[in-house]
C-alpha positions as CSV (number, residue, x, y, z in Angstrom):
1,M,98.6,40.2,-9.0
2,F,97.4,41.3,-5.5
3,A,97.5,39.0,-2.3
4,G,98.1,35.6,-4.0
5,I,95.6,35.9,-7.1
6,V,96.6,37.5,-10.4
7,C,93.6,39.4,-11.2
8,E,92.8,38.3,-15.1
9,D,92.2,41.4,-17.5
10,E,88.0,41.9,-17.1
11,L,88.3,42.0,-13.5
12,T,88.3,45.1,-11.8
13,L,90.0,46.6,-9.1
14,Y,87.2,46.2,-6.8
15,D,86.8,42.7,-8.6
16,C,90.5,41.8,-7.0
17,K,89.1,43.3,-3.9
18,V,91.8,45.9,-3.7
19,E,92.3,48.4,-1.2
20,R,93.5,52.4,-1.6
21,E,97.3,52.7,-0.8
22,S,97.7,49.4,-2.0
23,T,101.2,47.3,-3.8
24,L,99.6,45.4,-7.0
25,H,102.7,43.0,-8.2
26,L,102.7,43.1,-12.4
27,I,103.5,40.2,-13.9
28,T,104.9,39.5,-18.2
29,K,103.7,37.6,-19.6
30,E,106.9,36.0,-20.1
31,D,106.7,35.5,-16.3
32,L,103.1,33.1,-17.9
33,E,104.6,31.0,-19.8
34,K,106.3,28.3,-18.6
35,T,107.5,24.3,-19.6
36,V,106.1,21.9,-18.4
37,F,107.1,18.0,-19.3
38,I,104.3,15.4,-19.1
39,I,105.1,11.9,-19.4
40,V,102.8,9.7,-20.8
41,N,101.7,6.1,-19.6
42,G,104.3,4.1,-21.4
43,G,106.7,6.8,-23.4
44,S,108.6,9.3,-22.2
45,P,108.5,12.5,-21.0
46,F,107.8,15.7,-23.6
47,P,108.0,19.4,-23.1
48,L,105.0,21.6,-23.8
49,K,104.9,25.4,-23.9
50,I,102.2,26.6,-21.2
51,N,100.2,29.9,-20.5
52,L,99.9,29.8,-17.2
53,F,95.9,31.9,-17.7
54,D,95.0,28.1,-19.8
55,K,92.5,26.0,-18.7
56,I,93.6,22.6,-18.2
57,I,91.5,21.8,-21.1
58,E,93.1,23.9,-23.6
59,I,96.7,22.2,-22.7
60,K,95.0,19.0,-23.2
61,K,94.1,20.5,-27.0
62,Q,98.0,21.2,-27.2
63,I,98.6,17.9,-26.6
64,E,95.5,16.7,-28.5
65,L,97.5,18.8,-31.4
66,S,100.7,17.5,-30.9
67,H,100.6,13.9,-29.7
68,K,97.4,13.0,-31.6
69,I,96.0,12.1,-28.2
70,P,92.2,13.1,-28.1
71,T,91.4,15.6,-24.5
72,Y,88.8,12.4,-23.9
73,N,91.1,10.3,-23.7
74,Q,93.9,12.0,-21.3
75,K,94.0,12.6,-17.4
76,L,96.0,15.0,-16.5
77,F,97.7,14.7,-12.9
78,F,100.1,17.0,-11.2
79,N,101.3,16.4,-7.4
80,G,99.3,12.8,-7.5
81,E,96.1,14.9,-8.0
82,L,93.5,14.7,-11.2
83,L,93.2,18.6,-13.5
84,N,90.3,19.5,-13.3
85,D,89.4,20.6,-17.0
86,E,87.9,24.1,-16.5
87,K,90.6,25.3,-13.7
88,T,93.3,27.5,-15.1
89,G,97.1,26.2,-14.8
90,Q,97.2,28.8,-12.5
91,K,94.7,28.0,-9.8
92,S,96.2,24.5,-10.3
93,N,99.3,24.9,-9.5
94,L,101.3,24.7,-12.6
95,N,103.3,27.7,-11.6
96,E,105.4,24.9,-8.9
97,E,107.4,22.8,-10.3
98,A,105.6,21.4,-12.7
């Protein structure tokens, strides 16, 4: 992590704009795994373990597998905002209290 941005595997230090003599912060796999609670309209919340680098569409696919709700019928919101299918959990701020 550099300047609050997670530099994913396919990026170079140059891509992440890491400058000379900068400090990088190592994030382990355990740091990226998070349990979130999904609330279905009219249902009880259920826990779902996600990786913060998963795209929202991948999280929807997990919900489809575990709860038989088709992805096209799902709209995920966090803090009152509709989550973009192409953003990751990290970019959607799911690393906060979710």
